[in-house]
C-alpha positions in Angstrom: 0.0 0.0 0.0 1.5 3.4 -1.1 1.4 6.5 0.9 -0.8 9.4 -0.2 0.5 12.9 0.3 -2.0 15.7 0.3 -1.7 18.6 -2.3 0.0 21.8 -1.1 -2.3 24.4 0.2 -3.4 26.9 -2.4 -1.8 29.9 -0.6 1.6 28.1 -0.9 1.3 28.2 -4.7 0.5 31.8 -4.7 3.4 32.7 -2.5 5.8 30.9 -4.8 4.4 32.6 -7.8 4.8 36.0 -6.2 8.4 35.2 -5.4 9.1 34.2 -8.9 7.5 37.4 -10.3 9.4 39.5 -7.8 12.7 37.9 -8.8 11.9 38.5 -12.4 11.1 42.2 -11.8 14.3 42.6 -9.8 16.3 41.1 -12.5 14.6 43.3 -15.1 15.1 46.4 -13.0 18.8 45.5 -12.5 19.3 44.9 -16.2 17.5 48.2 -17.0 19.6 50.1 -14.5 22.8 48.5 -15.8 21.6 49.4 -19.3 21.0 53.0 -18.4 24.4 53.2 -16.6 26.1 51.6 -19.6 24.4 53.9 -22.1 25.3 56.9 -20.0 28.9 55.8 -19.8 29.0 55.1 -23.5 27.3 58.4 -24.3 29.7 60.3 -22.1 32.7 58.6 -23.6 31.4 59.3 -27.2 30.7 63.0 -26.7 33.9 63.3 -24.7 36.0 62.0 -27.6 33.9 63.3 -30.5 35.7 65.8 -32.8 34.6 69.4 -32.3 32.9 71.3 -35.2 35.2 73.8 -36.9 34.9 77.4 -35.7 33.2 79.8 -38.0 36.2 81.3 -39.7 36.8 84.8 -41.1 35.7 84.4 -44.7 38.4 84.0 -47.4 37.8 87.0 -49.6 39.4 89.9 -51.6 38.9 93.6 -51.1 40.6 96.7 -52.3 42.3 99.7 -50.6 42.1 102.9 -52.5 44.3 105.7 -51.1 43.4 109.4 -51.5 43.9 110.9 -54.9 46.5 113.6 -55.4 45.9 116.5 -57.8 49.1 117.5 -59.6 49.8 121.2 -60.2 49.5 121.2 -64.0 50.4 124.3 -66.0 47.4 126.5 -67.1 48.6 126.2 -70.7 49.2 123.4 -73.1 49.4 119.7 -72.4 51.3 117.6 -70.0 52.0 113.9 -69.2 54.2 112.3 -66.6 55.3 108.7 -66.2 57.7 106.6 -64.1 60.6 104.5 -65.4 59.6 100.9 -64.7 55.9 101.5 -65.0 54.0 101.3 -68.3 51.0 103.5 -67.5 51.2 107.3 -67.1 51.1 108.7 -63.7 49.2 111.8 -64.7 48.1 113.6 -67.9 46.4 116.9 -68.7 45.2 118.6 -71.8 45.1 117.2 -75.3 46.7 113.8 -75.9 46.4 114.2 -79.7 49.3 114.2 -82.1 50.9 117.6 -82.6 54.1 119.2 -83.8 57.0 118.5 -81.4 59.7 120.8 -82.6 63.3 119.9 -81.5 62.2 117.1 -79.2 62.3 115.2 -82.5 66.1 115.1 -82.1 65.7 112.5 -79.3 64.0 110.2 -81.9 66.8 111.0 -84.4 69.4 110.0 -81.8 67.7 106.8 -80.7 67.2 105.7 -84.4 70.8 106.5 -85.2 72.1 104.4 -82.3 69.7 101.6 -83.3 71.3 101.6 -86.7 74.9 102.4 -85.6 75.3 101.5 -81.9 78.3 102.8 -80.0 80.2 100.0 -78.3 80.6 100.2 -74.5 83.7 102.0 -73.5 83.9 103.8 -76.9 82.7 107.1 -78.3 81.9 105.4 -81.6 83.4 105.8 -85.1 84.9 109.1 -86.3 82.8 111.1 -88.7 84.5 113.5 -91.2 82.3 116.4 -92.1 82.5 117.8 -95.7 81.5 120.8 -97.7 78.0 119.1 -98.0 77.6 119.6 -94.3 78.6 123.2 -94.6 75.9 123.6 -97.3 73.4 122.1 -94.8 74.4 124.7 -92.2 73.8 127.4 -94.7 70.4 125.9 -95.5 69.5 125.9 -91.7 70.6 129.6 -91.5 68.2 130.4 -94.3 65.4 128.6 -92.5 66.3 130.5 -89.2 66.8 127.2 -87.5 69.0 126.4 -84.5 72.6 125.4 -85.4 76.1 124.7 -84.3 79.3 125.5 -86.3 80.7 122.9 -88.7 83.5 123.1 -91.2 84.8 120.9 -94.1 87.3 118.4 -92.8 86.0 118.6 -89.2 86.2 115.3 -87.4 83.9 114.3 -84.5 83.2 110.9 -82.9 79.6 109.7 -83.2 79.0 110.6 -79.5 80.5 114.1 -80.0 78.2 114.6 -83.1 75.2 113.6 -81.0 76.3 116.0 -78.4 76.5 118.8 -81.0 72.9 117.9 -82.1 71.3 117.6 -78.6 72.9 120.3 -76.4 72.5 123.4 -78.6 69.7 121.7 -80.6 71.6 122.0 -83.8 69.3 121.3 -86.8 72.3 121.0 -89.2 73.9 118.2 -87.1 70.5 116.4 -87.1 70.4 116.4 -90.9 74.2 115.6 -91.2 73.8 112.6 -88.9 70.8 111.3 -90.8 72.8 111.5 -94.0 75.9 109.8 -92.4 73.9 107.1 -90.7 71.5 106.2 -93.5 72.9 107.6 -96.8 70.1 110.2 -97.1 67.4 111.9 -95.1 64.8 109.9 -97.1 66.3 106.6 -96.1 66.5 107.9 -92.5 62.8 108.8 -92.4 61.8 105.4 -93.7 63.9 103.6 -91.1 62.8 106.0 -88.3 59.0 105.7 -88.9 59.4 101.9 -89.1 61.3 102.0 -85.8 58.5 104.1 -84.2 55.9 101.6 -85.4 57.9 98.7 -84.0 57.9 100.4 -80.6 54.2 101.1 -80.7 54.5 104.8 -80.8 51.5 105.0 -83.0 50.8 108.7 -82.5 54.3 109.7 -83.7 55.4 110.3 -87.3 58.4 112.3 -88.4 59.0 114.1 -91.7 62.4 115.6 -90.9 65.3 114.7 -88.5 65.3 118.1 -86.7 61.6 118.8 -85.9 61.5 122.1 -87.8 58.8 120.7 -90.1 55.4 120.8 -88.5 54.6 117.5 -90.2 56.7 115.9 -87.5 54.2 115.1 -84.8 53.9 113.0 -81.6 51.6 112.7 -78.6 52.5 113.4 -74.9 52.0 109.7 -74.2 54.5 108.6 -76.9 57.0 111.3 -75.9 57.0 110.0 -72.3 57.8 106.6 -73.7 60.5 108.0 -76.0 62.0 109.9 -73.0 62.2 106.6 -71.1 64.2 105.1 -73.9 66.6 108.1 -73.9 67.4 107.7 -70.2 67.7 103.9 -70.6 70.5 104.5 -73.2 73.8 104.9 -71.5 75.2 107.2 -74.2 72.2 109.5 -74.5 71.6 109.5 -70.7 75.1 111.0 -70.3 74.7 113.5 -73.1 71.4 115.0 -72.1 72.7 115.4 -68.5 75.7 117.4 -69.7 75.5 121.2 -69.1 78.3 122.2 -71.5 80.7 120.5 -73.8 83.7 121.6 -75.9 83.9 119.9 -79.2 86.5 120.0 -82.0 85.3 122.5 -84.7 82.0 123.1 -83.0 83.6 124.8 -80.0 81.8 125.1 -76.7 78.1 124.2 -76.8 75.6 124.6 -74.0 72.6 122.6 -73.0 69.4 124.5 -73.7 67.7 122.9 -70.7 68.0 125.5 -68.0 66.4 123.2 -65.4 69.3 120.8 -65.6 70.7 120.0 -62.1 67.7 121.5 -60.3 65.1 119.5 -58.5 66.8 116.3 -59.7 66.4 117.1 -63.4 68.8 115.1 -65.5 67.5 116.0 -69.1 66.1 115.6 -71.6 65.3 118.0 -74.5 63.8 121.4 -75.2 61.8 122.4 -78.3 60.3 125.4 -79.9 58.4 126.3 -83.1 55.5 128.5 -83.8 53.3 125.4 -84.2 54.5 123.5 -81.2 55.0 126.4 -78.8 57.7 126.0 -76.1 58.2 122.4 -75.0 60.3 120.4 -72.6 60.8 116.6 -72.5 62.3 116.2 -69.0 63.6 113.5 -66.6 64.3 113.8 -62.9 66.1 111.3 -60.6 64.6 111.7 -57.1 64.3 109.7 -53.9 60.8 109.7 -52.3 60.3 107.9 -48.9 63.5 106.0 -49.5 62.6 104.9 -53.0 64.8 106.0 -55.9 62.6 107.1 -58.8 63.2 108.3 -62.3 60.3 110.5 -63.4 59.9 111.3 -67.1 57.5 113.9 -68.3 56.7 116.3 -71.1 55.0 119.7 -71.3 54.0 121.3 -74.6 52.5 124.6 -75.8 54.1 126.9 -73.3 53.9 130.6 -74.3 57.6 131.1 -73.6 60.6 129.5 -71.9 60.1 131.5 -68.7 56.8 129.6 -68.2 58.7 126.3 -68.7 61.4 127.1 -66.2 58.8 128.2 -63.6 55.9 125.7 -64.1 57.8 122.4 -64.7 59.4 122.4 -61.3 56.0 123.1 -59.7 54.5 120.2 -61.6 57.4 117.9 -60.7 57.3 118.7 -57.0 53.5 118.1 -56.9 54.0 114.7 -58.7 56.6 113.7 -56.1 54.2 114.5 -53.3 51.7 112.1 -54.9 53.8 109.1 -53.9 53.2 107.6 -50.5 53.8 104.4 -48.6 50.6 102.7 -47.6 51.1 100.8 -44.3 49.7 97.2 -44.5 49.5 94.3 -42.1 49.4 96.6 -39.1 48.2 95.6 -35.6 45.4 98.1 -35.8 43.9 96.4 -38.9 40.8 94.2 -38.7 41.5 90.8 -40.3 38.3 89.1 -39.0 37.9 86.4 -36.3 37.2 82.8 -35.6 34.0 82.1 -33.6 33.2 78.7 -32.2 29.7 77.3 -31.8 30.3 77.1 -28.0 30.9 80.8 -27.8 34.7 81.1 -27.9 36.2 83.6 -30.3 39.6 84.9 -31.3 40.6 87.8 -33.5 43.0 87.2 -36.4 46.2 89.2 -36.4 49.0 89.7 -38.9 52.5 88.5 -37.9 54.3 91.3 -39.6 53.6 94.8 -41.1 54.9 96.2 -44.3 54.2 98.9 -46.9 53.1 99.2 -50.5 54.6 102.2 -52.3 52.0 103.7 -54.7 51.2 106.9 -56.5 48.1 108.9 -55.7 45.0 106.6 -55.6 46.5 103.5 -57.2 44.5 100.6 -55.9 45.9 97.9 -53.6 44.2 94.5 -53.6 43.8 92.7 -50.3 43.3 88.9 -50.3 42.6 86.9 -47.2 42.9 83.1 -47.1 42.0 81.1 -44.0 41.8 77.4 -43.1 39.2 75.6 -40.9 40.1 75.6 -37.2 38.7 73.7 -34.2 41.2 74.5 -31.5 44.1 76.9 -31.8 46.8 78.5 -29.7 48.1 82.0 -30.0 50.7 82.1 -32.7 49.2 79.1 -34.6 49.1 79.9 -38.4 45.6 79.9 -39.6 45.9 81.7 -43.0 47.6 84.5 -44.9 46.8 88.0 -46.0 48.3 89.3 -49.3 48.5 92.9 -50.5 49.3 93.7 -54.1 49.6 96.9 -56.0 52.0 99.0 -58.3 53.9 95.9 -59.1 54.6 95.0 -55.5 53.4 92.2 -53.2 53.4 91.8 -49.5 52.2 88.6 -47.7 51.9 88.0 -44.0 50.9 85.0 -41.9 47.6 85.3 -40.0 47.5 83.9 -36.4 44.8 83.9 -33.6 45.2 86.5 -30.9 44.1 84.1 -28.2 43.4 80.4 -27.7 40.3 78.8 -29.1 39.9 76.1 -26.3 37.9 73.0 -25.8 34.4 73.8 -24.4 34.6 71.1 -21.7 32.6 68.0 -20.9 29.5 70.0 -19.7 29.0 71.6 -23.1 29.7 68.4 -24.9 27.1 66.5 -22.8 24.4 69.1 -23.6 25.1 69.5 -27.4 25.1 65.9 -28.8 23.5 67.0 -32.1 26.6 69.1 -32.9 29.0 66.3 -32.0 27.5 63.0 -33.0 26.6 61.9 -36.5 
């Protein structure tokens, strides 16, 4: 006979069930808590190591600096143009720029063309020219035309440089014609060569019909004459001649430079001119130093009523042009180069690591170009970009750095800005 055990009481079953449910809930709450803690730890770690967004940088851009314009003191008569050796464009101009008679300034063209055909070797005065009775006849022709002249005699011998000096200093028409014949065989051949030479140098407003400039058909423009003057001072032979006050030459005797401004205000040449059609004219050059910069200024004035006006008004014009040059300070500490601004509120101004200058005339424009790179964190002195200034053929570039540190915002900001940190 087997033993019979009674079933457990109902309340014992309920108690066990409650215990099982309580255990399950405990485990569930534990796992949930562990999950929350784990998620919090993971979140904290992720935002703590997440890369920061780049600071909003100063925009890379280009702007322009335009200095104040300077008004030169132009003469009240005629036309004027002034340029600078080493710079193609004119500095200033005034009056008509049309072609007009240029009188004895033509002789600078005659000299340049002759030296193009028959250059004088360095260290030499060139070949010897023997003048003949034909040159005496030319002198008599010039006398009849009431042109400027210098003595010449049959059998006289001058070097090419001396003959050029006789033509340029006293502005001798007879030597201009004699040199054209010597160099090219005839005046006609000289004119053909000279006008071709002018065209090849893009002096399109210039055409010559005689080697001396007495003929009003010989014309040029102020713009072309400035370019021609630059070629004169670039030629070592002519540069020396036009800067010579007086010279003593075999046969011709002592000749004087007609440019009464020579040696004043830095003037080193170049050539006077006068006819009824051209008025009184001066093609001039001056070597000056402005703000430590050596400059050679070349200019021309035409149509003066007399030489007295030239000797008075040209120095005034030249001085006013010199005053038009100035050094524009760039990259200075007081300049505003922009700033970096982080999304967490930190900011730092940009600063240039060095200052410099751009030397310009009047209101010549200076371009300013800023280039910056993305930055998250930066320390003072860290290079974050460059600024470049350019104008008048010059360029100045400086490194841009931050004025103060752009620092990490810290864990607190990171925890509260997940959308800016996590993908």
